[in-house]
N, C-alpha and C positions, 0 to 999 in steps of 0.2 A: 523515501520511496523504495519499496522492495520490488525488485524485478527478477524474473527467472529467465536465464539464458536457455531457451529451449534447445539450442544446439549442443549445449554441454550437459543437459539433464539426461540421466540414464534411466529414469523412471524407478529408482530404488524405493521411493516413497518414505525415506528416512525423515524428510521434512514433515510429512503428514503425520507419521507415527509419533514424532517427538513434539509436535505442536500441542501445547496445553489446551488450545481451543478446538483441536482436531480440524486442521485446515481443509479447504475446499479443493477438490481435485476434479478436473475436466479433461477427459480423454488422456488420462495418465499424466497430466501436467498440473502442477500446483497453481492455483489462482490466489495471488496475494493481494491484500489491500494496498493501494498505492498511497494511502494517507494523504490524499489530495490537499493542496493548499486551499482551494475553494471546495470543501467537501460537501457534495450534494446530500449525502446521507444525513449529515448533522442538521442541515437546514430543513430536511423533509420530516424529521422526527417531531411529532406533536407533543411529546412528553419530555423533551430535552434530556433524553437518555443517552445521547451520544456527545462526548466531550473530547476536546483536544488536550492531551496531557503529555508533557515531554515531547511535543511535536508529533505525537501519534494520535490517531483517531480511535477512540475507545468507547465501546458500548458499556454503559452502566446497567448491568442486568437487573438490578433491584428497581430501576425506574422503567424498564422496557415493558410495554404491554403486548408486544408481539404482533403489531398491526401490519408490519411488512412494508411500510412506506419507504424505509431506508433501503431495503433490498431493491425496490422498484427504481429508486433514484440512483443507485450505484451503477455507473457506466461500465464497470468491469465485472459485474456479477460476483463480487467477492463477499456478499452477505447472504447467509441462509437463515431461515426462520425455523426454529425448533422449540416452540413455546415462546422463546425470546429470540432476539437477533443475535446471531453468532458470526464473528468475523475475526480476522487477524487483528490483534491489538498491538502488534509490533513489539511485543515483550517490553512494553513501556516502562516496566520497573527494572529492566536489565540494561547493561551497556550494549550487548550484542544479542540479536534475535537468535533463538534456539535453532531455527531452521538453517540459518547461516552457519552456525557452529557444526552442525551434523552433516551438512552436504559434502559428500566425498569428492565431488568434482568442482566445487566452488561455483556452481551454476547460479546460485542465488545472489551471491555477492559480486561476482565479476562484472556482470553487465551493468549493475547499478553504478559502479564507479565510472565506467565508460560513458554512460548516459549523463552523469553529472558533469564530467569534464567536457563533453560535447555541448551541453547546455551552457556552461560557463564560457566556452569559446564563442558560441553564437551570441550570447549577451554582450561580450566584449566587442564583437564586430558591429552589433547594432549601436552600441554606445559611440564607437568611432564614427559610424555613418551619421548618427544624430549630431555629433559635434561638428562634422563637416557641413551638414545641412544648416545648422545654426549660424555658422560663419558666413554662409552664402546669403543669408537673409539680410 
C-alpha cells in the first residue's frame, strides 16, 4: 500500500514527474493506488485487463478496452481513463517505487511504515482478545 503523508508533502511534484504512468494529482497532492487486498477495480473489469503481479495491481493495457468500470469501482479515485485505464502500477518490476526514491521529504514512504506497524499492532490485540474469548467459552 502506497500512502502519501500530506503533512510532509511539499507539493514539489517530483513523484508525478518521475512516475512512468504520469501519476494522478488532486489539489496538488498525489493520489496513489492502494493496491487493495480485495481490489474492486480488478473485479469490475469485464476484460480481465487488471491483474495482481508481485502483490501490485497492474493494468494490462493491451487487454483494456477503456470502458471505465475500474475507475468507477476504485474507492480512491486512483484510476483515470485516457483511451485505456491508467493507474499506478507500483513499479511492480522494481524493488522500490520511483516516487518513493525521488521524494525529498520521504512523504510517500514514511506514513506507509507507520500504518503497517499500527495495523500489525491492532491485529495482535485482536488475536489476544480472540484467544481470551475462546478460553471463556
